[in-house]
C-alpha positions in Angstrom: 0.0 0.0 0.0 2.9 2.4 0.9 4.6 1.5 -2.4 1.4 2.3 -4.3 1.0 5.7 -2.5 4.6 6.5 -3.3 4.1 5.7 -7.0 1.0 7.9 -7.0 3.0 10.8 -5.5 5.7 10.3 -8.1 3.1 10.4 -10.9 1.6 13.6 -9.5 5.0 15.1 -9.2 5.8 14.1 -12.8 2.7 15.7 -14.1 3.4 19.0 -12.4 7.0 18.9 -13.7 5.8 18.2 -17.3 3.3 21.1 -17.2 5.9 23.5 -16.0 8.6 22.4 -18.4 6.1 22.8 -21.3 5.0 26.2 -20.1 8.5 27.6 -19.4 9.8 26.0 -22.6 7.2 27.8 -24.5 8.2 31.1 -23.0 11.8 30.4 -23.7 11.0 29.7 -27.4 9.0 32.9 -27.6 12.0 34.9 -26.3 14.5 33.0 -28.4 12.4 33.8 -31.5 12.2 37.5 -30.5 8.4 37.5 -30.9 6.0 40.2 -29.6 4.9 40.4 -26.0 1.5 39.2 -27.1 2.9 35.7 -27.4 3.9 35.9 -23.7 0.5 37.2 -22.6 -1.5 34.6 -24.4 0.1 31.5 -22.7 0.0 33.3 -19.4 -3.7 34.0 -19.9 -4.4 30.4 -20.8 -2.6 29.1 -17.7 -4.4 31.6 -15.5 -7.8 30.6 -16.9 -7.0 26.9 -16.5 -6.0 27.4 -12.9 -9.1 29.4 -12.2 -11.2 26.7 -13.9 -9.5 24.0 -11.7 -10.0 26.1 -8.6 -13.7 26.6 -9.3 -14.2 22.9 -9.9 -12.4 22.0 -6.7 -14.5 24.4 -4.7 -17.8 22.9 -6.1 -16.6 19.4 -5.4 -15.6 20.3 -1.8 -19.1 21.7 -1.1 -20.7 18.7 -2.8 -18.9 16.4 -0.5 -20.0 18.4 2.5 -23.6 18.0 1.2 -23.1 14.3 0.9 -21.7 13.7 4.4 -22.4 16.9 6.5 -25.3 17.9 8.6 -28.0 20.2 7.5 -26.8 23.1 9.6 -23.3 23.0 8.1 -24.8 22.9 4.6 -27.1 25.9 5.1 -24.1 28.0 6.3 -22.6 27.6 2.8 -25.9 27.7 0.9 -24.7 30.2 -1.7 -21.7 28.1 -2.7 -23.6 24.9 -3.2 -24.2 23.3 -6.7 -27.7 24.1 -8.1 -29.0 20.6 -7.3 -28.2 20.5 -3.6 -31.6 21.5 -2.1 -33.9 20.1 0.5 -36.7 18.6 -1.5 -40.4 19.0 -0.8 -40.9 15.2 -1.2 -40.4 12.7 1.5 -36.9 12.5 3.0 -36.0 8.8 3.5 -33.1 9.2 5.9 -33.6 5.6 7.0 -32.7 4.5 3.5 -29.4 6.5 3.6 -28.5 4.7 6.9 -29.3 1.3 5.3 -27.1 2.2 2.2 -24.3 3.3 4.5 -24.4 -0.1 6.3 -24.4 -2.0 3.0 -21.8 0.3 1.3 -18.7 -2.0 1.8 -20.6 -4.8 0.1 -21.9 -2.5 -2.6 -18.3 -1.7 -3.3 -17.5 -5.3 -4.3 -20.6 -5.6 -6.5 -19.9 -2.2 -8.2 -16.4 -3.3 -9.0 -17.6 -6.4 -10.8 -20.4 -4.5 -12.5 -18.0 -1.8 -13.8 -15.5 -4.4 -15.1 -18.2 -6.5 -16.7 -20.5 -3.8 -18.3 -18.8 -0.4 -18.2 -15.3 -1.2 -19.2 -16.1 -2.5 -22.7 -18.5 0.3 -23.5 -16.1 3.0 -22.2 -13.3 1.4 -24.2 -15.3 1.6 -27.4 -16.3 5.2 -26.8 -12.7 6.2 -26.1 -11.6 4.6 -29.4 -13.7 7.1 -31.2 -11.3 9.8 -29.9 -8.3 7.6 -30.9 -7.6 6.6 -27.3 -7.0 2.9 -27.3 -5.9 0.3 -24.8 -8.2 1.3 -22.0 -8.8 -0.9 -19.0 -9.4 -0.5 -15.2 -6.6 -1.3 -12.8 -8.4 -0.6 -9.5 -12.0 0.3 -8.6 -12.7 1.5 -5.1 -15.8 3.6 -4.4 -14.5 4.8 -1.1 -16.1 5.2 2.3 -18.6 8.0 1.5 -21.8 6.2 0.3 -24.4 7.2 -2.3 -27.2 9.3 -0.8 -30.9 9.7 -1.6 -32.4 13.2 -1.4 -36.1 12.5 -1.7 -38.6 9.7 -2.8 -41.9 10.0 -4.7 -44.1 6.9 -5.1 -46.7 7.1 -7.8 -50.2 5.7 -7.4 -51.6 6.2 -11.0 -49.8 3.3 -12.4 -50.5 -0.3 -13.5 -51.7 -2.7 -10.8 -48.8 -5.0 -11.5 -46.0 -2.6 -10.7 -44.7 -0.1 -8.2 -43.0 3.1 -9.6 -40.9 5.5 -7.6 -38.5 8.3 -8.3 -35.5 8.8 -6.1 -33.1 11.8 -6.2 -29.6 10.2 -5.9 -26.3 11.8 -5.5 -22.7 10.5 -5.1 -19.9 12.8 -4.1 -17.5 10.3 -2.5 -13.8 9.6 -2.1 -13.5 7.0 -4.9 -10.1 5.7 -6.0 -10.3 4.5 -9.6 -7.1 3.7 -11.5 -6.9 2.8 -15.3 -4.4 2.4 -18.0 -4.6 4.1 -21.3 -2.0 3.4 -24.0 0.1 1.8 -21.3 0.1 4.9 -19.1 -1.3 4.9 -15.6 -4.1 7.4 -14.9 -6.9 7.9 -12.4 -10.2 9.4 -11.6 -10.9 11.1 -8.4 -13.6 13.4 -6.9 -16.2 11.6 -9.1 -19.6 13.2 -8.5 -23.0 12.3 -10.0 -26.5 13.6 -9.4 -29.8 12.5 -11.1 -33.3 11.3 -10.7 -33.4 7.6 -10.6 -36.6 5.8 -11.4 -37.2 2.4 -9.8 -39.9 0.2 -11.2 -40.7 -3.0 -9.2 -42.5 -5.3 -11.6 -44.2 -7.6 -12.0 -46.0 -8.1 -8.7 -46.5 -11.9 -8.2 -48.5 -14.0 -5.8 -45.5 -15.9 -4.3 -42.7 -14.7 -2.2 -40.7 -12.4 -2.8 -43.9 -10.8 -4.2 -41.8 -8.8 -6.6 -40.6 -10.5 -9.8 -37.9 -8.0 -10.7 -36.7 -4.4 -10.7 -35.8 -1.9 -13.5 -33.4 0.9 -12.7 -32.9 3.9 -15.0 -32.3 7.6 -15.1 -35.2 9.6 -16.6 -32.7 12.2 -18.0 -29.0 12.4 -18.3 -27.4 12.7 -14.8 -25.0 15.5 -14.0 -21.5 14.1 -13.9 -18.2 15.7 -12.8 -14.8 14.2 -12.1 -11.1 15.1 -11.9 -8.3 13.3 -13.7 -5.3 12.1 -11.7 -1.9 10.8 -12.5 -0.5 11.0 -16.0 -4.0 11.7 -17.3 -4.0 15.0 -15.3 -2.1 16.5 -18.2 -5.4 16.3 -20.2 -7.4 18.0 -17.4 -7.8 21.3 -19.2 -10.9 22.9 -20.7 -11.8 21.5 -24.1 -10.0 18.1 -23.8 -11.6 17.5 -20.4 -15.0 18.2 -21.9 -14.5 15.5 -24.6 -13.6 13.0 -22.0 -16.6 14.0 -19.9 -18.9 13.5 -22.9 -17.3 10.0 -23.3 -18.0 9.0 -19.7 -21.6 10.5 -19.9 -22.3 8.6 -23.1 -21.2 5.4 -21.4 -23.5 5.9 -18.4 -26.3 6.9 -20.8 -25.9 3.7 -22.8 -26.4 1.7 -19.6 -29.0 3.4 -17.5 -30.5 6.5 -19.2 -33.9 6.0 -21.0 -34.5 4.2 -23.3 -31.8 2.0 -21.7 -32.7 0.2 -18.4 -30.8 -1.9 -15.9 -33.0 -4.9 -15.1 -32.6 -7.3 -12.2 -34.7 -10.5 -12.0 -35.7 -11.8 -8.5 -37.4 -15.0 -9.4 -37.2 -17.6 -12.3 -41.0 -17.3 -12.6 -40.5 -14.0 -14.5 -39.0 -14.1 -18.0 -36.1 -11.9 -18.9 -38.1 -10.7 -21.9 -40.7 -9.3 -19.6 -38.2 -7.2 -17.8 -35.9 -6.3 -20.8 -38.5 -5.4 -23.5 -39.4 -1.7 -23.5 -43.1 -0.6 -23.7 -43.1 2.9 -25.2 -45.9 5.3 -24.2 -45.7 7.0 -27.6 -43.6 9.2 -29.9 -43.0 12.9 -29.6 -42.6 14.6 -33.0 -40.8 17.9 -32.7 -40.5 20.7 -35.3 -37.8 23.3 -34.5 -39.0 26.2 -36.6 -36.9 29.2 -35.8 -35.3 31.4 -33.1 -35.1 35.2 -32.7 -33.0 37.8 -31.0 -30.2 35.4 -30.1 -27.1 36.7 -28.3 -24.3 37.8 -30.7 -21.1 36.0 -29.7 -18.7 36.5 -32.6 -17.0 39.7 -33.7 -16.1 39.9 -37.4 -13.2 41.7 -38.9 -15.5 44.6 -39.8 -16.4 45.0 -36.1 -19.9 43.7 -36.4 -21.2 41.0 -34.1 -22.9 37.8 -35.2 -23.6 34.2 -34.2 -23.7 30.9 -36.1 -26.4 29.2 -34.2 -27.6 25.6 -34.0 -30.0 23.9 -31.6 -29.5 20.6 -29.8 -32.5 18.6 -28.5 -32.1 15.9 -25.9 -34.6 13.5 -24.3 -32.8 10.9 -22.1 -30.1 9.3 -24.3 -31.7 10.4 -27.5 -30.2 13.5 -29.1 -30.7 15.5 -32.3 -28.9 18.5 -33.7 -30.2 21.1 -36.3 -28.0 22.5 -39.1 -25.9 25.6 -38.4 -27.2 28.8 -39.8 -24.3 31.1 -40.6 -24.2 34.7 -39.4 -27.8 35.0 -38.3 -29.3 35.8 -34.9 -32.8 35.1 -36.2 -32.2 31.6 -37.7 -34.9 29.5 -39.4 -34.0 25.9 -39.1 -37.2 24.0 -40.2 -35.9 20.9 -38.5 -37.9 17.8 -37.6 -37.1 15.0 -35.3 -38.9 12.2 -33.4 -38.3 11.0 -29.8 -39.5 7.6 -28.4 -41.0 8.3 -25.0 -41.0 5.4 -22.6 -42.2 7.2 -19.5 -45.1 9.7 -19.8 -44.2 11.3 -16.4 -40.9 12.7 -15.2 -39.1 13.1 -18.6 -38.3 16.5 -20.1 -37.0 17.7 -23.4 -33.9 19.9 -23.1 -33.2 22.4 -25.9 -29.8 24.1 -26.0 -28.8 26.7 -28.5 -25.1 27.0 -29.4 -22.9 29.3 -31.5 -20.7 27.1 -33.6 -17.0 28.0 -33.5 -13.8 26.5 -34.8 -12.7 25.7 -31.3 -15.3 25.4 -28.5 -19.0 26.2 -29.3 -20.4 29.0 -27.2 -23.6 28.9 -25.2 -26.6 30.8 -26.4 -29.2 29.6 -24.0 -31.3 26.6 -22.9 -34.8 25.7 -22.1 -36.5 22.6 -20.9 -40.1 21.5 -21.3 -42.0 18.8 -19.3 -43.0 16.1 -21.7 -46.1 15.3 -19.6 -47.5 18.7 -20.5 -46.8 18.2 -24.2 -48.6 14.8 -24.1 -51.6 16.3 -22.4 -51.8 19.1 -25.1 -51.3 16.6 -28.0 -50.5 19.4 -30.4 -48.4 22.4 -29.2 -47.1 25.5 -30.9 -45.0 27.7 -28.6 -42.3 30.4 -28.3 -39.9 29.6 -25.4 -37.7 32.1 -23.7 -34.1 30.9 -23.5 -32.7 30.8 -20.0 -29.2 31.7 -18.6 -28.7 34.3 -21.3 -29.7 38.0 -21.6 -32.2 37.5 -24.5 -33.3 35.0 -27.1 -36.4 32.9 -27.9 -37.0 29.7 -29.8 -40.1 28.6 -31.7 -41.0 24.9 -31.6 -44.1 22.8 -32.5 -44.7 19.4 -31.0 -47.2 16.6 -31.9 -47.9 13.6 -29.6 -48.4 10.3 -31.4 -49.8 7.3 -29.6 -48.9 3.7 -30.6 -51.4 1.2 -32.1 -51.4 -2.5 -33.0 -54.1 -2.0 -35.5 -52.6 -2.4 -39.0 -55.4 -0.4 -40.5 -53.9 2.8 -38.9 -50.9 2.4 -41.1 -52.6 4.2 -44.1 -53.1 7.4 -42.1 -49.6 7.2 -40.6 -48.0 6.9 -44.0 -50.2 9.7 -45.5 -49.2 12.0 -42.6 -45.5 11.3 -43.0 -45.9 11.9 -46.8 -47.5 15.3 -46.1 -44.3 16.3 -44.2 -42.3 15.6 -47.4 -39.3 14.5 -45.3 -37.7 11.2 -46.1 -36.6 10.5 -42.5 -40.0 10.8 -40.9 -41.4 7.6 -39.5 -44.8 5.9 -39.5 -44.1 3.1 -37.1 -41.5 1.6 -34.7 -40.2 -1.9 -34.2 -39.2 -3.4 -30.9 -36.6 -6.2 -31.3 -35.8 -8.6 -28.4 -32.7 -10.8 -29.1 -32.9 -13.8 -26.8 -30.2 -16.3 -27.7 -28.6 -18.4 -30.3 -27.4 -22.1 -30.4 -24.7 -24.0 -32.1 -22.9 -21.1 -33.8 -20.0 -22.0 -36.1 -16.5 -21.5 -34.8 -14.0 -19.4 -36.8 -11.1 -21.1 -35.1 -11.2 -24.8 -34.1 -9.0 -24.1 -31.1 -11.2 -21.5 -29.4 -14.8 -20.6 -29.2 -16.1 -17.3 -30.5 -17.2 -14.2 -28.6 -20.4 -13.6 -30.5 -22.5 -10.4 -30.7 -25.4 -9.4 -32.9 -25.5 -6.4 -35.1 -29.0 -5.2 -36.3 -29.3 -2.7 -39.1 -32.4 -1.0 -40.5 -31.5 1.8 -43.0 -29.0 4.0 -41.2 -29.9 2.7 -37.8 -27.4 0.3 -36.4 -27.6 -1.5 -33.0 -25.4 -4.1 -31.4 -25.6 -6.4 -28.4 -22.9 -7.0 -25.9 -20.5 -9.8 -26.8 -20.7 -13.0 -24.8 -17.3 -14.6 -24.0 -16.2 -17.9 -25.4 -19.4 -19.7 -26.3 -21.3 -21.1 -29.3 -24.6 -20.9 -27.4 -24.8 -17.2 -26.4 -27.6 -15.7 -24.3 -28.0 -11.9 -24.9 -31.5 -11.0 -23.6 -31.3 -7.4 -25.0 -33.9 -5.2 -26.6 -33.7 -2.4 -29.2 -36.1 0.1 -30.8 -36.0 1.0 -34.5 -38.0 3.7 -36.3 -39.7 2.6 -39.5 -40.4 4.7 -42.6 -42.8 2.1 -44.1 -43.3 -1.3 -42.5 -44.5 -2.7 -45.8 -41.2 -2.2 -47.5 -38.5 -2.0 -44.8 -36.1 -4.8 -44.1 -34.2 -5.6 -41.0 -30.7 -7.0 -41.5 -29.2 -9.2 -38.7 -25.6 -10.3 -38.6 -23.7 -12.3 -35.9 -20.0 -11.6 -35.5 -17.1 -12.9 -33.5 -15.7 -10.1 -31.4 -12.2 -11.5 -31.4 -11.8 -11.9 -35.1 -14.7 -9.7 -36.4 -15.5 -12.6 -38.7 -19.2 -12.9 -39.7 -20.8 -16.0 -38.3 -24.4 -15.7 -39.7 -26.6 -13.2 -41.7 -30.3 -12.9 -42.1 -32.5 -10.3 -44.0 -36.0 -10.1 -42.5 -39.0 -8.6 -44.3 -40.9 -6.6 -41.7 -44.1 -6.8 -43.7 -44.4 -10.4 -42.6 -45.3 -9.1 -39.1 -48.3 -7.2 -40.4 -50.3 -10.3 -40.8 -49.7 -11.5 -37.2 -52.1 -11.0 -34.3 -51.3 -7.8 -32.4 -48.5 -7.2 -34.9 -46.0 -9.2 -32.9 -43.9 -12.4 -33.1 -43.2 -14.1 -29.8 -40.0 -16.2 -29.3 -39.7 -16.9 -33.1 -37.0 -19.4 -34.0 -34.9 -18.5 -37.0 -32.7 -21.0 -38.8 -29.4 -19.4 -39.3 -28.1 -21.8 -42.0 -29.8 -24.2 -44.4 -29.0 -27.8 -43.6 -28.2 -27.0 -39.9 -31.5 -27.4 -38.0 -29.8 -26.8 -34.7 -28.1 -23.6 -35.7 -30.7 -21.1 -34.8 -31.6 -17.8 -33.2 -34.5 -16.9 -30.9 -36.0 -13.5 -31.0 -39.3 -11.6 -30.5 -40.6 -8.7 -32.6 -43.3 -6.1 -31.8 -44.6 -3.6 -34.4 -46.3 -0.4 -33.3 -48.1 2.0 -35.7 -48.1 5.7 -35.1 -51.6 7.0 -34.5 -52.6 10.7 -34.6 -56.2 11.0 -33.6 -56.6 14.4 -35.2 -55.2 13.3 -38.5 -57.2 10.1 -38.5 -60.4 12.2 -38.0 -59.4 14.3 -41.0 -58.9 11.3 -43.3 -62.3 9.9 -42.4 -63.9 13.3 -43.4 -61.7 14.0 -46.4 -63.5 14.2 -49.8 -62.8 11.5 -52.2 -62.0 13.8 -55.1 -58.9 16.0 -55.3 -59.0 19.6 -56.3 -58.3 20.0 -60.0 -54.9 21.2 -61.1 -52.8 21.2 -64.2 -50.2 19.0 -62.6 -51.1 16.2 -60.2 -47.5 15.8 -59.2 -47.1 19.3 -57.9 -50.3 19.8 -56.0 -50.8 18.2 -52.6 -54.2 17.4 -51.0 -54.4 19.4 -47.8 -56.7 19.0 -44.8 -59.0 21.9 -43.8 -56.9 22.2 -40.6 -53.9 23.0 -42.7 -55.5 26.0 -44.4 -55.6 29.5 -43.0 -59.3 29.9 -43.9 -62.0 28.4 -46.1 -64.1 31.5 -47.1 -64.7 32.7 -50.6 -61.7 33.9 -52.6 -60.6 37.6 -52.2 -57.9 39.7 -53.6 -56.7 43.2 -52.7 -53.9 45.1 -54.5 -50.8 45.9 -52.6 -51.0 49.6 -53.6 -53.9 50.2 -51.1 -51.6 49.7 -48.1 -49.5 52.8 -48.1 -49.3 52.9 -44.3 -47.1 49.7 -44.2 -43.4 49.5 -44.2 -43.3 49.4 -48.0 -44.2 52.6 -49.8 -45.6 51.8 -53.2 -45.8 54.2 -56.1 -48.8 53.2 -58.2 -51.7 55.4 -59.1 -54.2 52.6 -59.2 -54.6 49.0 -58.3 -51.8 46.9 -59.8 -54.2 44.0 -60.2 -55.9 45.9 -63.1 -54.6 46.8 -66.5 -53.4 50.4 -66.9 -54.7 52.3 -70.0 -54.3 50.0 -73.0 -51.1 48.3 -71.8 -51.0 44.5 -71.7 -49.1 42.7 -69.0 -50.6 39.2 -69.1 -51.8 36.8 -66.4 -50.1 34.3 -64.1 -51.9 31.1 -62.8 -51.0 30.2 -59.2 -52.0 27.7 -56.6 -51.4 28.7 -53.0 -52.0 27.0 -49.7 -50.7 27.0 -46.2 -49.6 23.8 -44.4 -50.1 24.2 -40.7 -48.4 20.9 -40.1 -45.2 22.0 -41.9 -45.5 25.7 -41.1 -45.0 26.5 -44.8 -46.6 28.7 -47.5 -46.7 26.5 -50.6 -47.0 28.3 -54.0 -47.3 26.4 -57.3 -46.5 28.5 -60.4 -48.5 26.9 -63.2 -48.3 29.1 -66.3 -48.0 32.6 -67.7 -50.3 33.7 -70.5 -51.4 36.7 -72.6 -48.0 38.5 -72.4 -47.6 41.4 -74.9 -44.4 41.9 -76.9 -43.3 44.5 -79.5 -42.5 41.6 -81.8 -45.3 39.1 -81.6 -43.3 36.5 -83.5 -40.2 36.5 -81.3 -39.8 33.9 -78.6 -38.5 34.8 -75.1 -36.6 33.2 -72.2 -38.9 33.7 -69.2 -38.8 32.8 -65.5 -40.8 33.7 -62.4 -39.3 35.2 -59.2 -41.1 35.4 -55.9 -40.4 37.4 -52.7 -42.2 36.9 -49.4 -42.3 40.5 -48.2 -41.6 42.7 -46.2 -38.1 41.1 -45.9 -36.3 41.2 -49.2 -33.4 38.8 -48.8 -32.1 35.4 -50.0 -34.1 33.5 -47.4 -37.4 35.0 -48.7 -36.6 34.6 -52.4 -37.7 31.8 -54.7 -37.6 31.4 -58.5 -38.5 28.9 -61.2 -36.1 27.7 -63.9 -35.8 29.6 -67.1 -38.1 28.4 -69.9 -36.3 28.9 -73.2 -37.9 30.1 -76.4 -41.5 30.4 -75.5 -44.3 33.0 -75.2 -46.7 31.4 -72.8 -44.4 29.3 -70.5 -45.8 26.4 -68.3 -43.7 25.9 -65.2 -45.8 23.7 -62.8 -43.1 24.5 -60.2 -43.8 24.2 -56.5 -42.0 26.7 -54.3 -42.1 26.8 -50.5 -41.6 29.5 -47.8 -41.0 28.8 -44.1 -43.4 31.1 -42.2 -45.3 30.6 -38.9 -49.0 30.7 -38.8 -48.9 33.9 -36.6 -46.9 35.8 -39.3 -48.7 34.6 -42.4 -51.3 37.4 -42.4 -48.6 40.0 -42.1 -46.8 38.9 -45.3 -47.1 39.9 -48.9 -46.2 37.8 -51.9 -44.4 39.6 -54.7 -44.6 37.7 -58.0 -42.5 38.9 -61.0 -42.5 37.6 -64.5 -39.0 38.3 -65.9 -37.4 38.0 -69.3 -33.8 36.8 -69.1 -31.4 38.9 -71.2 -27.7 39.0 -71.8 -27.0 42.4 -70.1 -30.0 43.2 -67.9 -33.1 41.2 -67.2 -36.5 42.9 -67.8 -39.6 42.6 -65.7 -42.5 41.9 -68.0 -45.2 42.1 -65.3 -45.6 42.0 -61.5 -48.3 41.5 -58.9 -48.2 41.8 -55.1 -50.7 39.7 -53.1 -51.8 40.5 -49.6 -52.0 37.1 -47.9 -54.3 38.4 -45.2 -57.0 39.0 -47.8 -56.6 35.7 -49.6 -58.5 32.6 -48.6 -56.3 29.5 -48.8 -56.1 27.0 -50.4 -56.6 28.9 -53.7 -56.1 28.4 -57.4 -56.5 31.5 -59.5 -55.2 33.5 -62.4 -53.8 36.9 -61.3 -53.6 39.9 -63.7 -50.1 41.3 -63.9 -49.4 45.0 -63.8 -46.3 47.2 -64.2 -43.3 46.9 -61.9 -43.8 48.3 -58.5 -41.0 50.6 -57.3 -40.1 50.6 -53.6 -38.7 53.4 -51.5 
């Protein structure tokens, strides 16, 4: 023990020496090269900030330890210095449970060591390899003498009769001693802290002792994790690199115990592993991130102007999605869609964080969290949310709650709804796959048995089981959830590999449409033959298909008229529900020139929708509608007719350009392709504008028919349409007038 402590002190001393040698060597190099004083100030600033960062972290860890082991009076004295999560909850304090855990803590130490070596080490090793950090394994795992604590317990009563559900606030801020080797170098983790809300589900309740068949343990949302690197790894304990390592550790914890992942423990053989391991989703939350406004400007350009390059990240449990980055815009329009599988209807929240993308570290632009239970209750929500922890900024999202059905007849409506979104990655169903076991797998090497694992792939979704060591009869007992675009055409590919050699042992391609004919859309303990001629070489699995069901959309389909509105191009016109339209009154049209009090000043002596004197400007045939579901104004440019030219025999090169006013910029501009050598061009081109329902009545559509020329294009006719005075959907020919000049 003394020798080990001596080695640790030497490692710590070595780290400090290396840091100082690097720092002073850098200063020497700067002086030797006769560089500017700026190059001295920058390293000094970096070191100062790193030390301040380490001091702040150490202070927080110290107070967290006091919260975990101290008395309430001592904690209150330092209330202002405590982490945000250290509070005295309104729910029941179960101090007796803390005393019981403290008594069991030495034995929990032994169990945790085996658990971390068995489950955590392999997953953490794979995650570190993504950062090119190989050769990871634990040397020593001691959780220390300070036990895990519970802050408060809530037991729910509105649950199934066959289960007991409780939420427990847990925190660990102990004196753990964890040693590992990475690339042959000895490192350590100390001052490890974790806080989160742990859900404990006791299920199923049975009639025989012990009355409870098993337990499921999982975090509803990602727990807060903090730690400090020790030994040779302490060199990497600087902002940026440390954050990458922390993400790696958090991802490992999430893959084990953050929804949709659960840690099951079976108490009695009467309960099947499938019953505990197979998830039962409550539904799917479809989220549309529309836009944000008035975000904080973080970047300063060479011209002295401030800007931001924002993107949004959405997280529910382990599931995470990220929008695209909009360059140099504090009022970005993302128009991003994603879908979250919700396993628990209470307790979960969706966390939305907005970041400014930078070449180094992304900068924080605000966050907001929404309780998913409230979104489920509302079914359909459209809201502006104020971003927190920043001076200003708002984000606009729309959510739709989809329940799950085992009625195959609901698939038609689900497919139609996903087609309406016109997004290839939107889903209509989900598939739950339970991999039980396999028997008599082939051996790659005659001298040793394989370490088999299963890889499942559906489109771009890839899931893998854990590998089972040295066996040809592996038992996995793991479940996965896949999102399906169309169950009638999707295929699930299953491969079994040997983890030692990565050799493929078996492969199957499964047609998901075969489940659609089964009762309740499920297959229980199906036996698949892995190889023809080998009846004992097989795999056992179960499949459960769930169809998305939107009650509001289903009601629309039942009322939808059988005939479609006439149009010149069936491929470019979509059938829209009445709920997707702004109104259904008779068609109106008012010229733009009557609104001189608006931000645009128009110089026109009469309505531009009428012909002036004997001049001829022609007509343009348009179809317009508003999709409430997609938050888009959709305009189909059909054809232009009755244009007047000086030379009636000369053909022209014509295109149509549209602006969604009052903003005149690239984001509000759309145009058709140029139709060469024609006088009455037919475009049948669909153009879309992202605009919220609240703003649609404040917008104006400027439509210009333009002749393309070598030097300067010429506007042949123009019309401006006030959307507030137009009943959508609408198909109409608009009379073109002269070009409208803007001040």
